N, C-alpha and C positions, 0 to 999 in steps of 0.2 A: 504494500500500500504506500502511496506517495502523497505527502501533504506539504502545503506551503506554510512554513513555520518560521517564526523568529528564532534566533539562536537560543534565547531563553526558553521558548516553547519546546524546541527540539530537546533541550536538556531535560526539561520537566517530563516530557513523554518518555525519554530514556529511563528516567528514574522510576516511573510507573511500571514500565515494562520489565525493569530489573527486579521487581518484587518489593518495592518500597512499602513500608508500613506507616511512615509518618514524616512529614516535612515541617520543620520549625523555622520561623523567620520573623524578621521585623522589616517592614517596607523601607526600601531605599533604592533610588535610581543609581545604577541601571539594573538592579537585580529583581525588582518587584514582580515582573511578569511570570517568573518561574513559579512562585507560590500561587499566584492568581490562576495560572493555567491548571494547576492541580486542583484548586478549589472549584473550578468550573467543569472539570472533567467528569463526564458521566461514569467512565470506567473507574476513576478514583473513588467516586461516591459509592459505586457498587461494591468496591473492594474495601470500603470503610477506612480509607487512608486518612490519617489525621492531617489536617491542613489549616487549623486556626492560627491566626497571628499571635506571636508571643509579645510580651511587654517590651522586651529589648533583645539585643543580640546575645547577651550573656545568658539570659534565661532560655533563649532558643537553643543555644549550643549545649547547655546543661541538660535540657529536656531530650535533645537528640541523643546525648550520651546515655541518658537513663533508658531510652528505648533500646539502644544498642546493648546495654547491660542485660536487658531482658532477652537478648538474642535476635531481635528484629532488625531489619534494615531501616536506617534513618538518614535524613539529610538535613543539614543546617544551612540556611541561605541568608546572605547579607551582602551589602556593598563593602568596599574596601575599608572605609573608616569604621564600619561596624565591627570589623575583626579586631580593632583596637579595644572595643568594649568587651569582646569575648576572649581576649588574649589570655586571661588567667586560666580558664578551663581549657582553651586550645593547647597551650603549652603543656599543661599537666596531663591531658589525656593522650598526648604522644608518649608519655612515660607509662601510664596505666595500660595503654592499648585499648582495644575494643573487643566486643563479643560478636554482636551482629554487625554487618557492614555499615560503616559510617562515612559519609561523604560530606565535606564542608565545601560549599560553593560560595566563592567570593567574586563579585563583579567589580573590577577596577574601572576607574573613570579617567583615563588619560585626557588631557586638555581641560579637565575640571568643568565639564559641561554642567554638572549640578553638584559639585563637591568642593570641599575646602582645600584638597591637595591632590597630587597625582600618585599617591602611594602605590607601590608595587607589592602585591601580596605574596609573590614568590619568595621574598625575603623571609616572611613568616614561616613558610613551609620548610625552607632550608634551616631556619633557626630551630624549628621543632624536629627536624631530621625525619620528616615523613615524605612519602611520595607526593609529587606534584604533577598534575595533568593540565594541559593547556591546548584545547582544541583549536584548529586552524579555520574551520568552517562549520556551517550548521549541521551537515551530515555527521561530521566528526563529533560535534557536541552531543548528538544523540548516541552515537556508538560508544564514545569514550565514557559516557556516564554509566552505561551498563557495565563496561569494563571496570570502572572505578569501584563499584560495589564488590565485584569479584576480587579485585586487587586488595581491597581493604580486608576482606575475610582471609585471603591467602597470607597476607603479611601480618594480620592481627593489629593493624594500625589504622588510624583515620587517614583519609586521603583528601588532599586539598585540590579542588578543581577550580582553576582560575578562568574567568571570563573577562572580556573587556567590552566597553560600550558599543562599538561598531558591530561586533559579533552578536552581542545580546539583542540589539535593536534593528538588525537587518534580516530580511527574509530570503529563504531559498527552498527549493524542493528537497524534501527529506524522505528517504525510504525508511519506513518504520515497520516493525513486526506486527502481525495481526494477533499475536498471543502475548500473554504476560507470564513471567516467571512467578511461581507460587510464592506467597509470603512465607518467611521463616516462621517456624513454630516457636513458642516461648521456650527458651532454654537458658538457664542461669549459668554464669561462668563456672568452669570446672575448677579454676584456681580461686579459692575463697578469699585470698589476700590480694588479688590482682588490682582491685579498685580501691584499696586502702593505702593512700600515699603517706603513711607515716614514714619517717626517715629509714627505719630498719627494713621496711618492705621496698620503699622507693629506690634505695641504692641498688638493689638487685635488679629491679625493673629497668632502671636507667642503663645498667651494664648490658642488659638484653637489647635495649634500643640501639646502643652503640654497636653491639655485636652483629646486628642484622643489617647494618649499613652496606657491607659488601654484597649482600643478597639483593638489596634495593638497586644498587648500581648494576648488577648483572641483569636484573629485570628490565632496567632502562636500556641497557645495551642491546637486549634482544626484543625490545618492544616493537610491535607493528606500527606504533605511532611515531617512532623515530626512524628516519629513512635516509640513507646515503645515496644520492643520485649522482652518477658520474657525469663529468663534463669534459670537453676537449680543451678548453682554455684554462690552464692552471695558473694564470697570472693572479687570479683571485679565487679563493674558495669562500663560499657563503654559508654562514650558519643562520637559518631563519626559524624563529620559534613562533608557535601559535599563529595568530593572524598575520604576522610578518611574512610568513610563507605565501599566504594568499595575495598580499600586496605585491610581493616580488613577482609572482607568476602573471599578474595583470599586465606586466610590462612586456610579456612575450605572447603574441597572439597564438602561436602554435604550441604554447606551453613547453617550448624547448629552450632552456637557458644554456648558454655555452659553458657556463662555469659549473664546477662541482658544487652541489648543495647538500648540506646536512639539515634536514627538516627535523625539528625537535618539538615534541608535544608531551614528552614524559621526562621527569627529572627523578633522581640526580642526573647530571650531565653524563651522556655516554662517552666516557673518556677515550676509548679506543677510536671511535669515529672522529672525535675532535682531533686526536693526535694524527689521524690519517690526513686530514686537511692541512695540519701544520707541516707534515713531512712532505706533502706533494704540491703545495701551493705557495706562491710567493708572498701573498698576503691573505688574511682572513677577515672578511667583512661580516660583522654581526648585525642582524636585523631583528630587533625585539621590541615589542610594544611595552612601554613603561620605562623603568629605570635600566641602566646598563648592567643588568644582573649577570648575564652570561659573560659579557665583555670584561667585567671586573674580575671574574674568576679565571679567565684564560689570558688576560693581557700580560704581555711581556713588558710591564711598565718600567722595569729597571734596565731594559736593553737600550742601546744607543739608537737602533733602528726599529721603528715601530712596525710590528708585523700584524697586530690586531687593530682593526679600525672599526669605528661605529659611533655611538653617541658620545663616548668619552673623548674621542679624537675630534669630535665635531664634524666628521664626514657625514653623519646623520644628525638631524635636529636633536638637540639635547633635551628640549622640553616640548610638550604637546604630543599629539598623536603622530604615528607613522602614517604614510599614505603612499600610493604608487608613485606619485611625483617625487616625493622626498627620496625614495629608493632609486628612482631613475636618475636623479641628480647625483647620488652617491656612486652610481655605476657609469656616469657620464653618458647616459642615454638621452635621446631627444625627448623633451617633455611635450605631450600633446596639449595644444592650446584649447582652452575651453571658451565657450561663448561669454562675452562680456555681460556683466549684470546690468540690466537697464537702469538708468538713473531714477526712474519712477519707483523702483523697488527700494524701499528704505529699510534700515535695520529696525527690528521690533524688539526693543529691550523688554525684559520681564517686568510685569507690574501686577499689583493687586487687582483682583476682579472688581468691576463696578458693583457697588453694593456690598463689598466685603466689610465685615465688622472691624477688621484690623485697621482699616482706613480711619474710621471714627475714633478708635482708640489712640492712634498716633496723632490725630488732630488735638485730642485732649492733652496728651503728653507735651506736644509742642506749645500749646497755650501756656502750660505751666512752666515750660522752659523759658518763656519770655519773662516770667516773673522771677525765676531763680536761675541765673546763668551758670551756677556751679553744678546744676543737676547733671548727673551722669547716668546713662541708660545702658544696661548690659543686656544684649539680646541673645537669642538662641536659634536653633535650627528648625525651620519650618517656613511656611509662606510669609510669616511676619518678619522673616529676615530681610525682606525687601524694604522694610522700614529704615534700613541703613542707606538706601539710595534716595535720590531726588524723586518726588518733590518733598518727601518727609524728612529724611536725614535725622531721624529721631534716635537711632541707635548708635552708640559710641564704640561698642565692642561686640564682636561676634566670633566665637572660636570653635566650639564643638557642642555636641548634645549635652545639655544639662549644666553648662558652664555659667549661665546667666546668674543663677542664685549665688553660687559660691564665689564668683568674681565680684558680685555686688557686696557680698559679705567682706571679702578681703579689702575692697576699696573703702568700705565703711570703717573697718578696723584701722585703716590708714588715715582716717579723718575726713573722707569724702562724705558730704551730705548736701542734698538728698542722693541716695544711691538706690536706683530702681532696677529691678530685674523683670524683663518681659519674656515669658516662656509660654509655649503652647500647651494645650491639655495633654496631648499624647507625649510630648517631650518631657512634661512634668512627671508622668508615670514611668517614662523610660529611664530617666536618670536625674530628675530634679528633686525627688522626694528626700533623698539623703542630705542634700545641700540645705533644704529647708529645715530639716531636723537639726543640723549643725547650727544654723542661725537661731533657731528657737532656744536651744540649750544655752547659748551665750547671750540671748536677748539682744541680738545685733540690730541696730536701727536701720533696717532696710524695708523697702516696700516691694513686695513681689506681686506682679500683675500676671495672672494666668489668663491668657487670651484663648478662651474656650470656644472653638468652632465645631466641637463634637465630631471631629474627623481627623484622620491623618491626611490632610487635604493636599499637601504638596506632592504626594506620590500616588494620588488617585482616589482619595476620599475613602480609604479603608476605615473600618470601625476603630474608634479610639478606646483603649482600655480604661480611660478616665471617665467615660460617659456615666453620669449619675453618681459618681464616687468622689468628686473633688472636695465637696464640703466635708464629708465624713473622713477623708484622708487627712485634710488639713487639721480638723479637730483632733483626730487621733495622734497626729504628730505633736500637737500641743499649741497650735495657734489660738490665741485668745479670741473667744467668740465676738467680743465687741470690736475686734480688729480683723474680722473675717467678713468682707463685704462682697456684694454682688451688684454689678452694673450691667445695663444693656447698652452696648455701644451704638447709638443712633444719633444723628445730628440733632434731633429734637430734645435729646437728653443731655446735650453737651454741657450746659452750665451746671446742671446737677452733678454730672460725672466729674467735672473739673473740681468742683467744691469737695466732693467726697475724696478724690485722690489727694487733693491738697491737704486735707485734714490728716490722712494716713501718713503722708510724707513727714508731717510734724511730730508723729508719734515716736518716742525714743525706745523702740522695740520692733519686733517683727509684725508687719501687717500684710495681709494678703487680700488683694482685690481680684475677684473672678469676673472678667469681662466676658459675658456670656451671650453668644449669638451664633446659631448654626451657620455653617459654610453656605454661601449663596448657591453653590453648585449642587447641593444635595436636593434630591427630589422631594416634593411636598409630603408624600406619605412617610418618608424617613424623618422629615422635620417634625411632623405631627407625633410620631412615635417617640422622638427625643424629648419633645415638650412634655409628654406624659411621664417619661422616666424622670426628668428633672423636677417635675412637680412632686413626685413621690419623694425624691431625695431632699427637697426643701422641707417637707413635712416630717 
């Protein structure tokens, strides 16, 4: 059967067909469609595959490990910065190993289309000393996912499967199986101490992880996803990893490159094949999406004559995405001219939707800023991050998920007043709650504004874990009821909202203002349902 699928969808279908029992994820571009595809799949529903969103990436990966502990096949899915949130369990489960197959899918975002950095997740895989897989096209995304679960169970290790934005979000015809592998039966670990990482057990497990490295290298050397393609012109040998291989071949209409190519989609690096290029070619050009991961490992950077070229040598662009043109330039090939963009086509910068509640909230914050120039606003990750841009320019700092409250606390500790944290409802439950607890314990004079639009709106309006729970969470953390306020961000309420926020800014302790209005993109029936839920929560 052949289907036209996004790279993310092909991967998701591969997981279903591999006998998946559960996917655990937090939405984040460019990874979101993987979980959504499984949520919408009739086959996945019939097989009762778990696919509900997790509160954050750490809880997602821990839940996936729990399912693996029970012997089932599980998958944790996130974007690259989400792996930072899950790094604790990720690093430790490489030592404990797994029981049922466990695949960690991380979608990197070169060029930062919707991210804070260009982080390359392959470094995490190398750090954890586990197998890394990196498909080069949509068909391979499907096939390699099925292989990933088998590899995980063969090695008794989690496997990192790395995607990138262009592969995640582009479509191609994919041949898929018309049958699914049966899900694993529940089977507890045979070693009762495997998942207990107290030092006396962990030392032995770590020795086992180190001892298996030669086997992982052997598997990479013999992998069908690593391929050495001979060429007649030995002036350059090319190492092309993941989507870099696809970009390279786009420069050759007949798919015949004159240079020897080592295509890499499985790590650790196949050393013998790399050595062959070194021994037979004058230079080695490394084409990889992301950081110079391979190039750093093989560079003769202490030599007088540079044999390895790529991003580090600036023969390939050091930042941003690879593309066929940048590779053509590195190979001194003619670059195909594209049609000029008509002048009538203007750039369309991101902006908050017309009617968005965040707009009215920022108008209120800016009105207060006119009164108090020292006011500092610490933002967070979500649609409201656009408050850092014109015309609002309300936000002074924006770093990562959950940082708004803790940065506001640190600034207040340094003497900044007023210090305001603006955080979304889903980001609050993702990683903002502990920061609020810290501020409450010390009674830090900050004002936390939770901009509650009842959805994880930036990534497609998925359900928010915070819906109907914000008031009870804040009370449970210890926010004083007289300083826990709710406002409705509408223009008609502007004066009232400004007065309320002003009063809370003057309080010498922690105050929380919940700015509550559903995302304008939500359908009416969902808004009505949310209204009923929040009415119960208020009572």
